[in-house]
N, C-alpha and C positions, 0 to 999 in steps of 0.2 A: 256505475258508481263514480260520482264526481269527487275530485280532490279539491281542497281549498288551495288558492294560489300560494298561501304561505307554506304549503307542503312541497312546493316544487322549486327546483333551480330554474329561475326564469331565463328566457332566451337572452334578454338584455345583459344579465350578469355574465352569462357564458361568453357573449360577444366581447364584452369589455375585458374579461380575463384573457381571452385568446389574443386580442389586440395588444394588451400590455405584455404578454409573453413574447410577442414578436417585436416589441419595441416600435410599434407603428403609431403614427400620429392620427388623431381622429380625422383631421382634414383630409389626409391622404386616403384613408379607408373609405370615408364618405364619398370622396370624388370618384373612386373606382366603382363604388356601388351605385352611383347616380343619385345621391341624396346630399343634403346640406350637413355640415358639421354639427350645427345646432340640433338638427333632427336626430342625428346619430347619438348625440349626447343624451337626448331624452330617451332614446331606445335603450342605451346602456344603463340607464337608471330605472328601467322598467316603467317609464311613464308614457310610453306609446306602444301599441301592439305592433307585432311584426308579422306580416303576411308571408305566405309560402314563397312567393316570387322574390320578395326582398331578402328572405333568408338565403335563397339560392345565390343572390348577387353578393351578399355579405360573406357567404361561405367561400365564394370564388376569390373575393378580395383578401380574405384571411388565409387562403390556401388550406382549407379544411373542408371536410364533407358536411353537407347540410344536416345529416343525421347527428353530427357532433354538436350542432347548435340548436337542434329541435327541442322544444319545450317538453318536459315530461320524461326525458330519457333516464333520469336518475331517480325516479320515484321509488324504485325497489331499493336502491342504495340508501335513500333517506329513511325509508321504513326500517332498514337494517340498523342504521345508526340510532334511530329512536329506540329500537328494541334493545340495543346494547346499552343505551343510557338507562333504560328502565330496570336493568339488572344491577345497577350500581347501588352501593349503600345509601341509606337515607340522608347521610350528612354530605354526600357529593351531589351537587346540583348543576349539571351542565346546562348551558344556554340552548335549550331546545329550539327556540325561535331563530337561532343563528345556524341551524343545521344546514339549510340550503346554501348559505354563504360559505360555510366550511367546506362543503363538497365542491362548490364552484372554485374557491380560491386554492384549496389544498387537496386536490383529488387523490394524490398519492397517500397522504396521511389518512384521509377518510377511508381509503381502501384497506390501509394497514389496520385501522381500528376495527373495521368490519371483519377482516380476516382473524384478528386476535379474539374478538368476541365469539365468533363462530368456533374457533378452536377451543376456547374455554368452555363453550356450551357442549362441545363433543366430549371434552374431558369430564365434565360434570355428569353427562349421561353415562359414561363408562364407569365413573365412580359409583353412581347410583346402582348400576347393574351389578358391580362387584359387591357392594354392600348388601343388596337384596339377596344375591346368591349365597353369600357367606352366612346370611341370617336365616334364609328360608329353604334353600335347596336341599331336599332330602338325600339326593345322591351324594352331594358333597359331604354332608354330615356323616352319612354311612361310611363313605370312603375314608374320611379322616379317622373315624372310630376304628376301622379295620387297620389303618396304619399304626395307630397307638396300641392296638391289641397285639399286632405282630411284633412291634418294638419291645413291648413288655415281656412277651414270651421269649424272644431272643435273649433279652437281658437276664431273665430268670434262669434260663438254661445255661448261659455262659457263666453266670455267677456260681452255679453248682459245680461246673467243670473247673472253674478257676480256684475254688476253695481247696482243691487237692484232696488228699486223703484217699483211702481205699474205696474204689468204686468197682463193683463187680463188672466183668467184661460185658455181660449182656446188657446191664443198665447203661454202661458207657456208650455202647453201640446205639442204644435207644435214644440217649441224649443227643448223640451226634446226628442221628436221623431227624430228630425233632428240630435241631438247630438248622439243618439243611433245609427242611421243609418250611420252617418259619422264615428263613432268610429269602427263600424263593418267593414266598407269599408276600413278604415285605417289598421285594424288588418289583414284582409285577403290579402290586397295588400302587406303589409310588409312581411307576411309569404311567399307569392309567390316570392317576391324579394329576401329574404334570401335563399330560395331553388334554385333560379336561380343563385345567386352568388356562392352557394356551387358547382354548376356544373362547375365553372371556374377551379376547381381543376383537371378536366379531361385533359389529354394531348391531343394535336392536336385537340382541340375542333373545331367543324364545326358549323358555324352559318350564312353562306350565301349560296344562291343557287349555286353560282359558285363553292364553296368548296364542296358542295354535288356532283356536276357533276365531279369534279376532283377525289373525292374518288371513285365514280362509275367507272370512266375510269381506275383508278389504280387497281380496282377489276376485270378488264377484260370486262367491259361494259356488264353485264348480262341483261336479258330482263327488260325493264323499269318497268313494273308492279310488278316484283318480286324483284327489287333491294331495299335492306334495306337502302342504302346510300341516296336514293332519297326520302327524307321525305316531301318535299314541292311540291306544284303544279308547281311553277316556275322552280324548278330543273328538274322535269319530262319533262316539255315543252322544256327546254334547251337540255336535253338528247335526246329527239326525233328528234329535229332539227339537233343535232350533228350526230346522226345515219344516217339521210337522206343524209347529206353532205358526210359522210364517204362512203356510198354506191355509190353515184354518182361519187366520185373520184376513187373508186375502179374499177368501170366500165370503166372510162376514162383511167386508168393506172392499168392494172391487176397485181396481186401479182407476177406472174411468170415472167412477162416482167421486173418488177422493180428488182427482185432478180437477174435475169440474168445480167442486166446492172450494178448492184452494185458489182457483182463478177468481172466485167471487168474494172470498173472505181471507183476511190475513191473520185473524185471531182464531187459534185452534179451538177455543171454547165456543165461539159462535159457529165455527165450522161443525163441531160436534152436534150442536142444536139443529143446525141445518140438515145434517145427515141423519139425525135421530140415532146416533151411535154413542157409546161411552167415550168420554174424553181420553182415557188412557189408551184405548184402541186407536183413536185418531192420532194421538201423539206417536205411537209406535209405527203406524203406517206412514206417517209423514217422514219420519227419519229413514224409513226403508225405501219408499218410492221416490222421495225428493222431488216433488212437483215444482213448478215455477214458483219462485219466491222462497223455496225451502231447499235449494240445491246444496247448501252447505250445512244443513241441519245435522245435529248429532243427538245421541240419546244415551243416557245412563240409566240402568235399572238395578235396584238393590232389593234384598229381602228384608224382613222385619228386624234382622240383626244388624243391618247396615252393610252387609257384605255385598259387593258388586257382583251381579250375575250376568250383566251384559254391558259392554263398553264400546260405544261407537261415537267417539267424541267429534265435535266440530273441529275444523282446522284451527290450530293454534290454542285449543283449550288445554290447560295444564293437566296432564294425566300421569299419575305415578304407576309403578308396577302393581299388578293385582295384589290384593290383600291390604292395601293402604289407601287413604284418601283424606282430603281436607274436611274437617268436621263442620266447616262453615258452608259447605255446599247446600243450596236450598233443597236439594234432593233429600237430605237427612232431616231438614226442618219439617218437611211434609209428613214424615212418619208420625209426628206428634199431632197432626191435624188431618186425619184421613178424610177423603172425599172433598177436600177443599183445595182448589187450584191456587198455587202460590206463584206469582210472577215477580221476578227480580232482575235487575240490571246489575251484573257482576263484573268486576275488573280483575284480571290476572296480574301477576307480578311483572309481566312483560308489557303491561299497559294496554293489552287488548281487552275489549269489552264484549260481553255476550248477554243477550236477552235469554232468560231461562223461564221455563214453565214447569212446575213440579206438581205431582199429584200422587198421593198414596191411596191405595184401595185395600179393602179387606174382604176375605171370602172364607167359607168353610166347606172345603171339598168333601169332607166326610160327614156332613150334616151337623145337626145341633150338638151331637155328642163328641164331635171331633174338634181339633184345635182351630183357632182363628189364625189364619195366615195373612200376613201383610206384605204388600209389594209396592214399591214406589218407583216412579220413573221421572226423569227430568229431560225435557226437550231443550236443546241448546242451539241458539241461532246467533251467528256472529253479527256484531253491531258495526256499522260503518265507521271507519277512522274519523276522529274529530267530531263525533256525534255529540250534541249538546246534552247537558244534564249530568248530575253527579251520580256515581254508581251507588246502589243500595248496599252492596257488600264488596269488600276486598278479599278475594279468595286466593288460594294457592293450589298446588298439586297435593302435597302431604307435608306434615311438619318436618320430616327428615330432609326434605329437599326443597323447602320453601325459604326464600330470602327475607320474608317479612319478620323483622326482629321483634317488634313490639306487639305481635298478634296476641289478643287476649285468649284465644283458643289453643295456643301452642301447648303441646303436651310433651315434647321432647326437643332437644337442641337440633338444629339443622346441621347436617354433615357438610353443607356448602358454606358455612359461616365460620370464621376464625373464632377460636375460643377466647 
């Protein structure tokens, strides 16, 4: 994958900054490197290429390693700065074309910006985790209910005892026993709740069977009984069902046939015609096998209600916790047009673009008297940075964690935006 020159800190800019930092004259550095001052001036303004041998001589003259001057060293940092800029509010417009210059002239400030953006991103992820758990976690809701129940019982018993009056000894002993039991129950439940809340500090916390299966798939789908990621019975059942489906689809479309077709065709629709196989099967197998040209492919699958049943996103694709999603994803649009392939170029809030192909299918597993079931899948392929053309859709992860303020599809305020 080639980068455009504008996305790099060019060698000449780095040479100039190093020379100025040392308070060296162009003529002196040029003489030590065996070139003219005029030629060094052209190099420093990125008007002449710099070969490897000349980089070595200039590095020696500037008392720095050649790696420090080599072109392309900061591409990852530039990408991080651009991603940080993409998360800013719409009314803040940093000069993206000056990003390489910023990194070359002020590397310390650039590193500080990157570190701050990454720290803010980590805090946002933790906030989303906390919000999701407070809203969805059944264990947490049950535990909080138990705490409230115990508190109410203790207060009721204490009120009876505090009112005074004549209470028979046997009833007083019963009230004391109830108070003791309820206080012990409250104490143990509160301790368990504190320990559970402490676990919120863990990054990428897993607390649903679907997330367990996703972690298991990311680990290469090891044997179910040996997989540490599959902690619950529900997750193990989902994993076994997934393995069965994968084996059936592998028999229907062998790896060798799919890899050969992928080498000849880049369009999954044409690939399906070539293989004489259903497009949805080809899409799922591409995301699993990841042949040449599809190494970073991701796949999302949902049922007719829009609930995600499989999540294997491409790197960088904005994905929320299970149970929530962006209504603008082409995946959901395909539900309204079954058996029609929908291709869209989408752009995430971080500026990353993805080519998507969505298809919904319908079937009646119980025959004509049974229900019509719908399933949709979306194949996700990362687009090269700087690719031409405008995106068809501006998407996000989910409304609650999306920074797009003026989105027409927004259904609730984002917890990441100030009120």
